[in-house]
PABA-997445 format. One record per residue: residue number from 0; residue in three letters; chain; x negated, y, z negated of N, C-alpha, C in turn. Coordinates in pm, 1 decimal. Example, Ala and Ser with C-alpha at 12.3 -4.5 7.8 and 13.67 -1.06 7.14 Angstrom:
<nodes>
0/ALA/A/-1319.0/-569.0/-780.0/-1230.0/-450.0/-780.0/-1320.0/-330.0/-780.0
1/SER/A/-1285.0/-225.0/-708.0/-1367.0/-106.0/-714.0/-1290.0/3.0/-787.0
</nodes>
This chain:
<nodes>
0/UNK/A/-86.4/-116.7/0.8/0.4/0.1/3.2/-90.6/120.5/3.1
1/UNK/A/-50.1/220.6/77.4/-135.5/342.8/92.9/-121.3/431.3/-36.5
2/UNK/A/-227.0/502.3/-64.2/-231.8/592.0/-184.0/-130.7/706.4/-162.1
3/UNK/A/-108.9/748.7/-39.5/-17.9/853.4/-10.9/129.8/811.1/-51.3
4/UNK/A/160.1/682.7/-19.6/292.3/632.1/-53.3/308.5/621.6/-206.0
5/UNK/A/207.4/578.3/-280.0/217.2/566.0/-421.0/230.8/704.4/-485.1
6/UNK/A/146.9/801.7/-439.3/153.4/936.9/-498.1/288.4/998.3/-461.8
7/UNK/A/334.6/975.9/-340.3/466.7/1031.7/-297.2/579.2/975.7/-380.7
8/UNK/A/576.1/844.0/-411.4/679.0/784.6/-495.6/675.9/841.0/-636.3
9/UNK/A/560.3/862.6/-692.3/548.0/920.1/-826.0/600.3/1068.6/-820.2
10/UNK/A/565.8/1140.0/-717.8/616.3/1276.5/-705.7/766.5/1288.0/-690.1
11/UNK/A/823.0/1192.4/-618.1/968.3/1185.3/-601.1/1035.9/1155.1/-731.1
12/UNK/A/982.8/1062.6/-812.3/1044.7/1026.8/-943.8/1039.0/1147.6/-1036.0
13/UNK/A/919.9/1213.6/-1038.1/907.3/1328.3/-1132.8/1001.1/1443.3/-1088.8
14/UNK/A/1012.0/1468.8/-958.7/1100.2/1577.9/-915.3/1242.9/1545.4/-934.5
15/UNK/A/1292.3/1421.5/-911.4/1427.3/1382.2/-942.0/1451.7/1390.2/-1091.8
16/UNK/A/1355.1/1346.0/-1178.2/1380.3/1352.9/-1321.1/1400.1/1500.5/-1364.7
17/UNK/A/1314.7/1590.6/-1324.1/1326.6/1727.7/-1362.1/1445.0/1797.0/-1300.0
18/UNK/A/1484.5/1750.7/-1177.3/1602.7/1803.8/-1115.4/1730.0/1771.4/-1194.9
19/UNK/A/1733.6/1647.6/-1242.1/1850.7/1608.2/-1320.4/1853.0/1677.4/-1458.8
20/UNK/A/1732.2/1691.0/-1519.2/1720.2/1764.2/-1644.4/1768.6/1905.2/-1630.0
21/UNK/A/1725.8/1977.8/-1524.0/1768.8/2115.7/-1500.8/1918.8/2124.2/-1479.3
22/UNK/A/1971.9/2023.6/-1401.5/2117.8/2026.9/-1376.8/2200.2/2010.4/-1505.8
23/UNK/A/2149.3/1920.1/-1590.0/2220.6/1899.5/-1718.0/2204.0/2022.4/-1812.8
24/UNK/A/2088.2/2084.0/-1807.3/2064.9/2200.3/-1891.4/2139.2/2323.1/-1846.9
25/UNK/A/2185.0/2321.7/-1727.1/2261.5/2439.5/-1675.1/2397.0/2454.8/-1747.7
26/UNK/A/2447.6/2348.3/-1798.7/2575.7/2358.3/-1872.5/2555.0/2396.3/-2016.4
27/UNK/A/2433.6/2396.8/-2068.0/2407.7/2422.0/-2208.5/2414.1/2572.9/-2242.3
28/UNK/A/2363.9/2653.8/-2154.3/2363.6/2799.3/-2185.0/2423.3/2873.4/-2063.3
29/UNK/A/2535.0/2935.8/-2076.3/2603.3/2996.3/-1959.2/2528.5/3110.8/-1894.1
30/UNK/A/2440.7/3180.2/-1968.3/2369.8/3294.2/-1908.2/2265.1/3248.8/-1812.5
31/UNK/A/2210.3/3125.6/-1815.8/2111.2/3071.4/-1730.6/2158.1/2967.5/-1631.3
32/UNK/A/2285.4/2952.4/-1617.9/2347.7/2847.9/-1538.7/2300.6/2860.9/-1391.6
33/UNK/A/2308.6/2974.7/-1332.6/2273.2/2991.7/-1189.5/2127.7/2963.4/-1166.5
34/UNK/A/2041.9/3015.0/-1251.9/1901.8/2993.6/-1241.1/1863.1/2844.3/-1249.7
35/UNK/A/1914.2/2778.7/-1345.3/1883.8/2637.2/-1365.3/1940.6/2552.3/-1254.8
36/UNK/A/2059.4/2587.9/-1204.0/2116.3/2507.2/-1094.2/2032.8/2530.1/-967.5
37/UNK/A/1988.3/2650.0/-949.8/1905.1/2677.9/-832.0/1776.1/2596.7/-835.6
38/UNK/A/1710.2/2599.8/-952.4/1585.2/2517.1/-969.8/1615.4/2375.9/-948.9
39/UNK/A/1725.1/2326.0/-1000.6/1763.7/2185.2/-987.5/1778.0/2144.4/-844.0
40/UNK/A/1852.8/2229.9/-764.4/1872.9/2205.0/-623.5/1740.5/2199.7/-546.3
41/UNK/A/1649.4/2296.3/-580.1/1521.8/2304.0/-514.8/1438.5/2178.5/-544.6
42/UNK/A/1434.4/2135.8/-672.1/1355.5/2016.0/-711.9/1417.3/1891.2/-641.7
43/UNK/A/1549.0/1881.0/-639.1/1605.6/1759.1/-575.3/1581.2/1763.9/-423.7
44/UNK/A/1593.9/1880.6/-365.4/1567.8/1889.5/-221.1/1425.1/1856.3/-181.7
45/UNK/A/1327.5/1898.8/-255.1/1187.3/1869.7/-229.4/1167.1/1717.2/-254.6
46/UNK/A/1229.1/1660.1/-351.0/1219.8/1517.5/-375.4/1277.0/1437.9/-257.5
47/UNK/A/1392.6/1475.1/-204.6/1448.4/1409.3/-91.8/1356.1/1423.9/31.5
48/UNK/A/1298.2/1542.2/48.0/1208.9/1561.9/168.0/1083.2/1470.6/149.2
49/UNK/A/1029.2/1458.4/38.1/908.1/1376.0/18.3/948.0/1228.2/39.5
50/UNK/A/1065.5/1191.7/-14.2/1108.3/1051.5/2.2/1134.0/1015.0/151.2
51/UNK/A/1188.1/1110.3/226.6/1203.6/1089.3/368.1/1071.5/1071.9/435.7
52/UNK/A/972.0/1158.1/405.6/842.5/1157.3/460.3/769.1/1025.9/436.3
53/UNK/A/777.1/974.6/319.1/694.3/854.0/284.5/768.7/719.7/335.6
54/UNK/A/896.3/729.8/366.8/968.6/610.7/410.0/994.6/607.3/557.3
55/UNK/A/956.6/707.7/630.5/987.2/704.8/777.0/889.5/603.5/846.1
56/UNK/A/939.2/548.9/949.7/863.3/447.3/1026.2/792.6/510.2/1146.1
57/UNK/A/671.9/468.5/1178.2/604.5/523.9/1295.1/672.6/478.6/1420.0
58/UNK/A/669.0/562.0/1520.8/738.2/530.2/1648.0/644.6/435.3/1728.7
59/UNK/A/710.4/334.4/1797.8/634.7/248.0/1882.1/654.6/298.1/2029.1
60/UNK/A/537.2/311.7/2097.9/539.4/352.8/2237.9/505.6/237.3/2317.0
61/UNK/A/585.2/209.1/2415.1/560.5/100.5/2513.2/539.3/154.6/2649.8
62/UNK/A/426.2/123.2/2705.2/398.0/164.1/2840.9/420.1/51.0/2937.8
63/UNK/A/494.6/78.2/3049.5/520.1/-21.3/3146.0/450.8/17.6/3275.4
64/UNK/A/374.4/-79.4/3332.5/306.3/-53.7/3456.4/361.3/-134.2/3567.0
65/UNK/A/392.4/-67.6/3675.4/443.8/-142.6/3793.2/331.6/-156.7/3893.8
66/UNK/A/310.0/-278.3/3933.2/195.5/-308.1/4019.1/249.7/-346.8/4164.0
67/UNK/A/175.0/-315.4/4262.2/216.1/-332.5/4402.4/186.9/-477.4/4448.1
68/UNK/A/104.2/-545.3/4379.4/72.1/-685.8/4422.2/16.5/-765.3/4307.3
69/UNK/A/-43.4/-877.3/4349.3/-102.9/-960.9/4247.9/-225.8/-895.9/4191.0
70/UNK/A/-249.7/-914.2/4061.3/-364.2/-860.1/3996.3/-452.5/-976.4/3942.8
71/UNK/A/-579.1/-951.1/3952.0/-678.1/-1052.0/3900.4/-778.1/-980.8/3815.8
72/UNK/A/-799.9/-1030.4/3698.4/-895.7/-966.6/3603.6/-1035.6/-990.0/3654.1
73/UNK/A/-1118.3/-889.4/3659.1/-1259.0/-894.7/3700.7/-1340.8/-913.2/3566.9
74/UNK/A/-1448.9/-990.9/3576.7/-1535.5/-1006.3/3459.2/-1596.1/-872.8/3422.4
75/UNK/A/-1607.9/-844.8/3293.1/-1662.2/-723.7/3242.8/-1806.2/-755.1/3195.2
76/UNK/A/-1902.2/-672.0/3249.6/-2043.7/-685.3/3213.4/-2100.2/-565.6/3147.3
77/UNK/A/-2185.9/-582.1/3058.1/-2251.6/-465.4/2990.6/-2346.0/-398.4/3087.1
78/UNK/A/-2335.3/-266.3/3101.3/-2427.7/-196.5/3194.9/-2575.5/-197.0/3143.8
79/UNK/A/-2595.5/-223.7/3015.1/-2729.8/-222.2/2960.5/-2804.3/-352.0/2981.4
80/UNK/A/-2737.0/-464.9/2945.1/-2806.3/-596.3/2946.0/-2736.0/-696.3/3037.4
81/UNK/A/-2629.5/-661.9/3101.2/-2552.0/-749.8/3197.4/-2485.1/-867.1/3131.8
82/UNK/A/-2472.4/-861.4/2999.3/-2399.9/-973.5/2933.6/-2252.2/-965.1/2950.1
83/UNK/A/-2181.2/-1075.7/2946.7/-2038.8/-1078.1/2957.6/-1980.7/-1019.2/2832.3
84/UNK/A/-1879.5/-937.8/2846.6/-1813.2/-874.4/2731.4/-1682.0/-946.2/2703.3
85/UNK/A/-1655.6/-977.2/2574.4/-1539.8/-1041.7/2535.4/-1430.5/-935.2/2526.1
86/UNK/A/-1304.9/-967.8/2574.2/-1194.8/-870.2/2575.8/-1157.6/-831.0/2438.2
87/UNK/A/-1189.3/-907.5/2335.5/-1155.0/-866.4/2198.6/-1249.4/-755.1/2151.8
88/UNK/A/-1353.6/-725.9/2221.1/-1448.1/-622.4/2184.9/-1409.4/-484.4/2238.1
89/UNK/A/-1297.2/-475.7/2315.2/-1249.5/-351.3/2375.7/-1157.6/-281.9/2274.3
90/UNK/A/-1188.7/-155.8/2251.0/-1111.2/-71.1/2154.8/-1063.0/52.8/2232.7
91/UNK/A/-941.2/97.6/2204.9/-887.4/221.8/2266.1/-906.0/337.6/2168.2
92/UNK/A/-990.9/433.5/2209.1/-1013.9/550.9/2122.0/-966.5/677.3/2202.4
93/UNK/A/-862.4/739.6/2150.9/-801.8/860.8/2215.8/-760.6/829.6/2357.4
94/UNK/A/-704.7/712.1/2382.1/-654.1/678.1/2511.1/-756.9/625.2/2610.9
95/UNK/A/-883.4/618.0/2568.1/-992.1/573.7/2656.6/-1045.7/437.7/2602.8
96/UNK/A/-1050.9/336.9/2693.7/-1108.0/207.4/2647.5/-1254.2/210.1/2640.4
97/UNK/A/-1306.8/161.4/2528.3/-1447.9/147.9/2501.3/-1475.1/2.7/2472.3
98/UNK/A/-1589.5/-50.5/2511.1/-1629.6/-183.7/2481.7/-1763.6/-182.6/2414.0
99/UNK/A/-1791.2/-278.3/2320.6/-1913.6/-294.1/2256.8/-1973.4/-426.9/2291.7
100/UNK/A/-2096.2/-430.6/2332.9/-2169.2/-551.8/2373.8/-2206.7/-625.4/2246.0
101/UNK/A/-2177.4/-752.6/2248.2/-2213.4/-835.8/2120.1/-2362.4/-867.6/2119.6
102/UNK/A/-2429.1/-852.3/2227.0/-2571.0/-892.3/2239.2/-2663.3/-772.2/2211.8
103/UNK/A/-2643.3/-661.8/2280.8/-2733.9/-545.2/2259.7/-2673.1/-433.2/2174.2
104/UNK/A/-2541.5/-441.9/2145.5/-2477.2/-341.5/2062.0/-2442.9/-214.9/2133.9
105/UNK/A/-2459.8/-205.5/2267.1/-2433.3/-86.8/2342.8/-2278.9/-70.9/2352.4
106/UNK/A/-2233.5/52.0/2326.7/-2097.2/88.1/2344.1/-2072.7/172.8/2465.3
107/UNK/A/-1983.6/134.7/2551.0/-1964.7/204.6/2679.8/-1818.8/215.8/2713.1
108/UNK/A/-1785.8/315.3/2798.7/-1648.1/332.5/2844.1/-1618.1/233.2/2958.7
109/UNK/A/-1502.3/166.1/2945.1/-1463.0/70.3/3046.0/-1395.8/149.8/3161.6
110/UNK/A/-1451.7/141.0/3279.2/-1393.3/212.1/3398.5/-1373.6/108.9/3507.2
111/UNK/A/-1275.2/148.0/3590.6/-1244.4/66.8/3706.8/-1314.5/123.5/3830.1
112/UNK/A/-1385.9/31.3/3895.2/-1458.4/74.5/4015.4/-1359.7/84.3/4131.8
113/UNK/A/-1379.9/183.9/4220.6/-1288.5/188.6/4335.5/-1303.7/65.3/4427.4
114/UNK/A/-1192.6/32.9/4495.8/-1192.1/-88.3/4578.4/-1240.5/-65.9/4720.7
115/UNK/A/-1266.7/58.4/4765.5/-1302.8/82.7/4902.0/-1448.5/87.1/4919.8
</nodes>
């Protein structure tokens, strides 16, 4: 579990607790009712906002590629030592594929050579 989620849950519990306390205290003294109710609403609102932030799910993006014909994977070679690269060594960084050679440790950008 992420530390942000744990800290957010603690913050939500504290804000809800104090929001309820201020709401109950608003009925105790009539001269401070509006002030305490305002603080209560603010505390509960911030608690709800934090709860929404820590429970939202990340969006999944699916890219579909339409190909004009049959595709065949070409073997991937390290430009430094010409060793074969395992497809599990390819990582996407900021939308660009990078591969790391298991033999020499070279990291390089995976590019497609033109076919002409």
